[in-house]
C-alpha positions, -999 to 999 in steps of 0.1 A, spaced: 506 -866 149 469 -872 154 445 -848 139 435 -822 164 398 -821 158 384 -857 161 350 -872 161 348 -891 194 324 -919 202 303 -900 226 278 -870 226 263 -883 194 296 -881 176 297 -843 179 329 -825 172 345 -820 207 358 -785 199 323 -773 190 309 -789 222 334 -769 243 325 -738 224 288 -743 227 290 -751 264 311 -721 272 289 -697 253 256 -713 264 257 -695 298 256 -661 279 278 -631 286 305 -636 311 316 -603 326 342 -605 355 325 -610 388 294 -627 374 282 -662 383 285 -671 346 322 -662 346 334 -670 380 314 -702 387 297 -717 357 325 -713 331 352 -720 357 333 -751 367 330 -764 332 367 -758 324 378 -775 356 356 -805 348 371 -809 313 406 -804 326 401 -830 354 387 -854 328 419 -850 308 440 -854 339 423 -887 348 424 -900 313 462 -894 310 472 -904 345 491 -935 333 510 -916 306 545 -901 305 532 -866 316 519 -851 348 492 -825 349 489 -799 377 459 -776 380 459 -744 400 430 -719 404 446 -685 411 427 -655 425 452 -626 422 448 -590 433 471 -562 420 475 -529 403 493 -514 374 493 -484 350 491 -488 312 495 -464 284 463 -473 265 433 -452 256 453 -421 267 466 -439 297 450 -450 330 456 -471 361 440 -505 368 432 -522 401 419 -557 404 408 -579 433 404 -617 433 400 -621 395 402 -657 382 429 -676 364 429 -714 357 465 -725 352 472 -760 339 508 -772 338 516 -801 316 552 -815 320 571 -847 318 569 -868 350 598 -857 371 593 -820 362 610 -795 340 628 -762 343 615 -745 312 578 -738 303 559 -725 273 527 -705 280 495 -707 260 469 -680 269 432 -675 262 405 -657 281 370 -669 288 355 -636 301 335 -613 278 323 -578 276 288 -571 288 259 -583 266 280 -604 242 283 -642 243 320 -639 232 322 -669 210 351 -656 190 364 -634 217 376 -656 232 356 -688 239 368 -705 207 404 -701 217 397 -717 250 379 -745 232 409 -750 210 433 -749 240 413 -777 257 418 -799 227 454 -790 223 459 -799 260 441 -832 255 463 -840 224 496 -831 241 487 -849 273 480 -881 253 513 -878 234 531 -912 237 566 -898 242 574 -873 270 578 -837 260 612 -821 264 597 -790 281 565 -782 298 534 -761 288 512 -739 310 477 -735 296 463 -704 311 426 -699 310 424 -663 319 392 -649 334 397 -611 332 411 -599 299 382 -577 288 389 -557 320 419 -544 302 443 -573 307 441 -577 345 442 -615 349 473 -619 327 490 -593 349 480 -612 380 495 -644 365 528 -631 351 536 -609 382 524 -632 410 521 -669 401 551 -690 411 551 -709 377 556 -676 359 593 -675 366 598 -707 345 580 -693 314 604 -687 286 580 -678 258 542 -676 251 515 -679 225 485 -656 230 452 -665 213 429 -635 206 402 -621 183 394 -588 166 368 -604 144 347 -636 141 363 -665 123 384 -667 92 421 -673 94 440 -665 126 468 -641 117 502 -637 135 501 -599 140 527 -595 168 559 -613 177 589 -607 199 602 -584 212 632 -596 191 637 -634 195 635 -642 158 636 -679 167 598 -677 176 589 -666 141 612 -693 127 593 -719 148 560 -707 135 572 -708 99 586 -743 104 557 -758 122 524 -740 113 503 -761 89 482 -731 76 505 -700 80 490 -665 79 514 -639 91 525 -603 83 552 -581 98 532 -552 83 503 -560 106 527 -561 136 541 -526 129 507 -511 122 493 -526 154 522 -516 176 520 -480 162 488 -475 182 466 -467 151 443 -495 161 425 -488 194 430 -522 209 454 -542 230 460 -578 241 476 -598 268 507 -599 246 515 -565 260 513 -576 296 536 -606 291 560 -585 271 561 -555 294 557 -570 328 570 -605 323 598 -595 299 592 -627 279 588 -630 241 558 -644 224 535 -648 194 501 -630 192 475 -646 170 440 -633 163 409 -639 141 404 -607 121 375 -614 97 340 -599 102 349 -575 129 314 -559 124 300 -582 151 330 -583 174 318 -575 210 281 -577 200 252 -601 207 259 -616 173 292 -631 183 277 -666 187 291 -701 183 271 -709 151 289 -681 132 324 -696 136 330 -721 109 344 -755 117 372 -748 92 384 -718 112 385 -739 144 403 -768 126 429 -744 111 436 -727 144 438 -760 162 462 -775 137 485 -745 139 485 -741 177 491 -778 182 519 -780 157 537 -748 169 534 -757 206 547 -792 199 576 -778 180 585 -753 207 583 -777 237 607 -800 219 631 -771 209 664 -767 226 661 -729 221 634 -727 247 659 -737 274 681 -707 267 661 -681 249 686 -653 258 711 -668 234 687 -663 205 671 -630 216 688 -605 194 673 -592 162 639 -589 145 625 -609 116 609 -599 83 580 -623 78 551 -625 54 530 -652 39 522 -657 2 485 -663 0 485 -684 31 505 -712 14 540 -705 26 556 -680 50 588 -662 39 609 -652 69 645 -639 72 664 -618 98 659 -580 97 696 -575 92 695 -597 61 665 -577 50 684 -545 53 712 -558 32 688 -571 6 669 -538 5 700 -517 0 711 -541 -27 678 -538 -46 679 -500 -41 714 -498 -54 705 -518 -85 676 -495 -92 697 -464 -87 724 -478 -110 697 -485 -136 686 -448 -134 722 -436 -132 731 -453 -164 704 -434 -182 715 -402 -165 751 -406 -177 743 -409 -214 768 -391 -237 762 -356 -250 732 -337 -236 710 -368 -234 719 -376 -198 712 -341 -186 680 -340 -206 669 -373 -190 676 -360 -155 655 -329 -162 627 -349 -177 628 -374 -148 626 -345 -123 597 -329 -141 578 -362 -145 584 -370 -108 569 -336 -100 539 -344 -122 534 -378 -105 536 -363 -70 513 -335 -80 488 -360 -93 488 -377 -59 480 -345 -40 454 -334 -65 438 -368 -65 438 -370 -26 424 -335 -23 397 -342 -49 386 -374 -32 386 -358 2 363 -330 -11 339 -357 -22 342 -373 12 334 -339 28 304 -335 6 291 -369 16 296 -361 52 278 -327 50 249 -345 32 245 -367 62 254 -399 43 284 -410 63 291 -447 64 270 -456 34 296 -482 26 294 -500 60 271 -527 47 279 -523 10 317 -520 8 318 -521 -30 301 -487 -30 332 -471 -15 353 -485 -44 328 -473 -70 326 -438 -55 361 -431 -41 380 -456 -62 364 -443 -94 371 -407 -84 407 -414 -75 415 -434 -106 397 -409 -128 415 -380 -114 449 -397 -118 442 -406 -154 429 -371 -160 460 -353 -146 484 -375 -166 463 -372 -198 464 -334 -195 502 -336 -189 506 -359 -219 485 -336 -242 495 -302 -230 530 -306 -217 544 -334 -237 528 -327 -270 557 -336 -292 573 -364 -273 571 -400 -286 547 -422 -267 573 -449 -261 597 -425 -246 570 -411 -222 560 -446 -212 596 -454 -204 601 -422 -185 570 -428 -162 581 -463 -155 613 -448 -142 594 -423 -121 575 -451 -104 607 -470 -98 624 -439 -83 595 -432 -59 592 -468 -47 630 -469 -43 630 -437 -22 603 -453 1 624 -484 3 655 -465 14 635 -444 39 617 -474 56 650 -494 57 669 -465 72 642 -462 100 645 -499 108 610 -509 97 606 -545 86 577 -535 63 603 -522 39 601 -556 23 570 -544 5 587 -516 -15 616 -540 -20 593 -563 -39 577 -534 -57 612 -524 -70 628 -558 -76 601 -574 -97 592 -545 -120 629 -537 -126 637 -573 -134 606 -575 -157 615 -542 -175 651 -553 -181 639 -587 -195 614 -570 -218 636 -540 -228 639 -551 -264 602 -559 -268 592 -525 -253 617 -505 -274 606 -520 -308 568 -525 -302 558 -503 -273 526 -514 -255 520 -544 -277 497 -572 -264 526 -595 -259 545 -568 -239 514 -561 -218 508 -597 -210 545 -604 -201 547 -572 -181 516 -582 -160 530 -616 -154 563 -601 -141 543 -579 -117 519 -607 -106 537 -618 -74 543 -584 -58 509 -570 -69 490 -601 -56 507 -598 -23 502 -561 -21 465 -564 -29 463 -590 -2 478 -566 23 453 -539 12 424 -564 17 437 -570 52 438 -533 59 402 -528 48 391 -560 66 404 -545 98 397 -508 94 362 -509 79 346 -525 110 367 -503 133 349 -472 118 318 -486 135 333 -483 169 358 -455 167 336 -428 183 318 -397 172 349 -375 165 367 -394 137 351 -387 103 349 -422 87 345 -408 52 379 -391 55 395 -422 67 380 -446 41 384 -421 13 421 -417 22 427 -454 24 410 -460 -10 430 -432 -26 463 -444 -12 455 -480 -24 447 -465 -58 479 -445 -59 501 -475 -49 484 -500 -72 485 -476 -102 522 -468 -98 536 -492 -124 506 -488 -147 509 -450 -150 532 -454 -181 503 -471 -199 485 -438 -199 513 -424 -220 515 -454 -243 478 -455 -253 466 -430 -279 435 -419 -260 420 -422 -225 386 -406 -233 367 -439 -230 385 -448 -197 376 -413 -184 340 -416 -196 336 -449 -180 351 -439 -146 332 -406 -147 299 -424 -153 304 -448 -125 314 -420 -101 284 -398 -111 258 -426 -108 272 -437 -74 273 -401 -61 237 -396 -71 226 -429 -55 246 -421 -23 232 -386 -21 197 -399 -24 203 -423 6 199 -455 -14 226 -472 7 217 -475 44 248 -480 66 235 -507 88 219 -541 85 200 -564 109 203 -594 86 209 -625 106 231 -639 78 254 -608 77 246 -583 104 262 -548 104 248 -533 136 251 -498 148 266 -498 183 250 -478 210 258 -478 248 229 -469 271 233 -465 309 204 -459 332 222 -438 357 217 -416 388 242 -388 394 248 -373 428 270 -343 434 283 -333 469 297 -299 480 327 -292 502 306 -298 533 296 -333 521 260 -322 514 241 -332 483 240 -301 461 223 -317 431 210 -350 419 195 -362 386 187 -395 368 185 -404 332 193 -426 303 228 -417 292 233 -426 255 266 -429 237 269 -436 199 301 -452 190 302 -441 154 302 -408 136 265 -408 126 255 -402 162 218 -406 166 206 -393 132 193 -428 123 179 -435 158 158 -404 162 131 -414 137 125 -446 157 128 -429 192 119 -393 186 126 -381 222 163 -391 217 173 -360 197 198 -332 198 177 -312 223 189 -337 250 225 -337 239 249 -332 269 275 -306 275 307 -314 293 310 -298 327 347 -290 329 345 -285 367 334 -321 372 356 -352 369 351 -367 334 324 -342 326 302 -355 354 292 -387 336 299 -424 344 325 -433 318 334 -470 321 367 -464 303 386 -432 296 372 -427 261 355 -394 264 379 -380 238 365 -405 213 329 -399 219 322 -363 228 287 -364 215 263 -381 239 227 -377 250 209 -377 284 172 -385 285 156 -379 320 144 -410 337 135 -422 372 162 -428 399 179 -462 399 181 -482 431 205 -512 427 203 -538 455 240 -533 463 246 -496 461 281 -481 464 293 -473 498 320 -446 496 337 -433 527 365 -410 536 383 -429 564 409 -404 573 425 -371 563 458 -359 577 486 -335 570 519 -351 567 552 -338 580 565 -334 544 537 -310 535 511 -331 518 476 -341 527 470 -378 529 434 -390 523 423 -427 528 390 -440 514 370 -472 516 347 -483 488 323 -512 486 303 -518 454 297 -539 423 324 -558 404 331 -528 381 338 -493 392 357 -463 379 374 -438 401 381 -403 388 405 -378 405 406 -342 395 430 -320 415 420 -284 416 441 -255 404 471 -251 427 470 -288 438 487 -319 425 489 -356 433 523 -366 447 518 -403 454 491 -429 458 484 -466 465 481 -476 429 506 -489 403 542 -482 414 531 -454 437 537 -425 413 505 -410 398 506 -415 360 487 -405 329 473 -371 338 445 -369 312 441 -331 309 442 -327 347 423 -358 355 433 -394 366 413 -425 358 415 -457 379 397 -488 366 386 -512 393 371 -547 391 367 -577 414 358 -613 413 337 -631 439 339 -624 477 362 -594 473 369 -574 505 363 -536 508 385 -516 484 408 -493 504 430 -468 487 448 -436 495 466 -407 478 486 -377 489 480 -343 475 503 -313 474 483 -282 483 489 -246 476 454 -232 483 435 -250 511 400 -240 502 395 -266 474 420 -294 469 404 -321 447 372 -335 433 368 -373 436 341 -392 418 332 -429 417 310 -446 392 296 -480 396 286 -503 367 261 -532 370 268 -555 341 249 -586 351 221 -599 373 189 -582 384 206 -549 389 216 -547 352 180 -539 340 153 -514 348 118 -510 334 129 -478 316 159 -496 300 137 -525 288 111 -501 274 136 -481 253 156 -512 242 124 -526 226 121 -495 205 156 -496 190 156 -508 154 167 -543 145 198 -531 128 212 -516 160 230 -532 190 222 -512 221 244 -525 249 228 -514 282 234 -515 320 227 -496 352 253 -472 366 257 -445 393 280 -415 396 289 -399 429 311 -368 431 327 -353 463 347 -322 467 375 -318 493 
């Protein structure tokens, strides 16, 4: 197998992957519908693909290229749920197969479009660059592949997964796809992690385990992501739900602070990251297209897999049913260990059970007291206006919340030791609290296994290794207590599960810390981070609690932790740690959305009843505009908006249905906008049907991105419409959101709906917002002026929009 990334004898010996990445990102942001996305990037990709086709024409493979421009509609339960409509978006599908054809195909997917105002190097240009080189390598393979591969360069993923839906539901090649690999990003660089697989089809995980050169995978990540806690989704969902095919989802997760910002540039992605991703994708694809399992995936469909890597060196994977058996065996061993002590002769067994119950109560009480105490600290920090002090300086959260959590745990158990257990031998207490930790982990193991969660392997490790270690060191502990030798051997026995567990905790913070910078104004980040730090402290301290009872005094530990906490609390309260950073080496920008918009409201007669224009400002983190106002004084709480419940989506041009995440926004008066291609919205017909509904048909002509809001009035309800499967879905508190986008040369958008009416005076309010993400219409003089006043540590993403509301 040739190395994926090679130095070729052209272009001054530049690495070809980097050339692809730099060329794709050099055109700037690539929103759907823009020349940059639909013409320049498509042209570059087709040129590179045709070069590969010409180079490999004499080889054992044939390469077919198809540019697809699908139109379609679907509903998706994401961000509260909404419906999507797309028209002539772009897909570049490349089929590589043995000459003579094949019946079975793998699919490799990346996307080349971006959000507005971001060059999208990591999301997802780097994946497309890797896919070009993987295509080149497989096409030059000397022996024919057993099966074929479709390389899908998808041009509308940021529009909430539209292009992948167009491919999997409409392209003729889609029927031959048996499995897929999706390449994504939630950060910039680092290792790409397998964070979703399936559904079921454990053979895919086994293929990754067998073939990947640099494995990085976690079933914990899969279960967390699929729980909906992380406000994100990928094309994996479309292929799974609409194509009914299994796959593997991989993504870069490090440095999510600059994901979807202007800082997501090619120079920030390390060559090692690209090399690692390329090696893995090439090896896994080559393994899959030569696998007999691809030809008949239904035979290998059933069951899930438990999988996790050990420090990126090796992946451990086994079927979930084997995991359940293993988990219950470990739990049984632990319960037998405890039962043996509970069955001691005389009254010793009963006394042990009572002591174990009391000690468990003390441990659980210490958890709640610790969590409550740390949350009080988090509340104080929030009330002082110092939220997100840790955003640039993460260590400060450990020093404040970690020291508070650890100190409170030690304090509670020290008080229990001195006040409640005054006459009990230290060794006996140490042994008792080890058993408490074992019992609590064992209960979590049984609960997770009973509920079918593959993440149960974590408590399994946290039971099996400490129990084995304790049994091996039983004599040493009984005679010498917490001797140096015992302590060292005990730590060695716990090394593997603890190192792995700390690695999982690192991944959690690597993902969730940046998310706090884009999770809206309603979620208090101090509560989230303080809770995560406290839970990490509780979990990590579990098998070290008994040391508190083995040592003679904890006063120096408490004094040290208390000093760290008080010093950090003072520094944070004084505002020493500013949340954001504009450093080019390690930016931590504050995200702000600014729309220069004109809003027009029509009455029942179709007449304009009011109109206004302004700069509509949304902060996408909890701090709102408190750090912006000193730089732009007119942006203050006197211009904060209030939601008009009688207007669809409060009467503002929401691009996506996220008003529940960002209820605090600001509206600064500004002159009217006048885009060169204004929205043309027309009611074509209105008729009463024989089945008692009113059918309304509309025509809309406008920019590439529009949002349609429908709000039936009291006594009215939507019965059917021209979107999705025909049944109105995802009623967001009485409103419906339809996301629309189109590529080039799209026709007029025509849609209809039927409404069941009880009172004929007012049936429905319909609003349409247009969003100008590129070209001359994206900027105005007022936008340019305010953008120059934003501080360097902020990332204001701006565009022009309009909002038109009609009542019927």
